[in-house]
C-alpha positions in Angstrom: 146.7 -57.3 136.8 145.5 -59.8 134.2 142.2 -61.7 134.9 140.1 -64.1 133.0 136.4 -63.5 133.2 134.0 -65.4 131.0 136.9 -67.0 129.1 138.2 -63.5 128.1 141.4 -62.0 129.5 141.3 -58.5 131.0 144.1 -56.2 132.2 142.6 -54.3 135.1 143.9 -51.9 137.8 142.1 -50.8 140.9 142.1 -47.1 139.7 140.5 -48.2 136.4 137.6 -49.9 138.1 137.0 -47.0 140.4 137.0 -44.6 137.4 134.6 -46.8 135.4 132.2 -47.0 138.3 132.1 -43.2 138.9 128.7 -41.9 138.2 127.1 -45.3 138.0 124.1 -45.6 140.3 124.3 -48.7 142.6 121.5 -51.2 142.1 119.9 -52.9 145.2 122.2 -55.6 146.6 120.6 -59.0 146.8 123.7 -61.3 146.8 127.4 -60.8 146.5 128.5 -57.2 146.7 131.6 -55.1 146.4 132.5 -51.7 147.9 133.9 -49.3 145.3 134.7 -45.9 146.7 131.9 -45.1 149.1 129.2 -47.2 147.4 128.2 -50.8 147.6 127.4 -52.4 144.3 126.2 -55.9 143.3 129.2 -57.8 142.0 127.4 -58.6 138.7 126.8 -54.9 138.1 130.4 -54.1 138.4 131.4 -57.1 136.3 129.0 -55.9 133.5 130.5 -52.3 133.6 134.2 -53.3 133.6 133.9 -56.1 131.0 131.1 -54.7 128.9 129.6 -58.2 128.7 126.1 -59.4 129.6 125.7 -60.5 133.2 124.7 -64.0 132.1 128.2 -64.5 130.5 130.1 -64.7 133.8 129.6 -65.8 137.4 129.7 -63.6 140.5 132.6 -65.8 141.8 134.8 -64.9 138.8 134.3 -61.1 139.4 134.6 -61.4 143.1 137.9 -63.2 142.8 139.3 -60.6 140.4 138.1 -57.6 142.5 139.4 -59.2 145.7 142.8 -59.6 144.1 142.7 -55.9 143.2 142.1 -55.0 146.8 138.4 -54.3 146.9 136.2 -55.5 149.8 133.7 -58.1 148.7 130.9 -59.5 150.7 128.4 -62.4 150.2 125.0 -62.0 151.7 124.4 -65.7 151.7 127.2 -66.1 154.3 125.8 -65.7 157.8 127.2 -63.0 160.0 128.7 -64.6 163.2 126.8 -63.6 166.4 129.1 -62.6 169.3 129.1 -65.1 172.1 127.4 -64.0 175.4 129.2 -64.1 178.7 127.6 -66.3 181.3 126.3 -63.2 183.1 124.8 -61.9 179.9 123.2 -65.2 179.1 121.6 -65.5 182.6 120.3 -61.9 182.3 118.8 -62.6 178.9 117.0 -65.7 180.3 115.7 -63.8 183.3 114.6 -60.7 181.4 114.5 -57.2 182.6 112.9 -56.3 186.0 109.5 -54.6 185.9 109.8 -50.9 186.3 113.3 -50.7 185.0 
């Protein structure tokens, strides 16, 4: 597929991205991330490897959009994870607490 990242066109396939990321140690994730193989990488790290450009030249959104279109799972840590709703019984139990000795 053809993508434009930092005003430069790239022809990328999912297998090419996976091959380029083999052997690359994942940095700690602090923002947007992508799962490549069994590892979770920061989006900017993957963008730097696949485009061979400096991370300051492109945005995480550009790389996330391209990787999502290729079929990778991308996540954004700034987006809150929804908390499952409690049933009325669970809510009442939580308010009352656990009995002593249980």
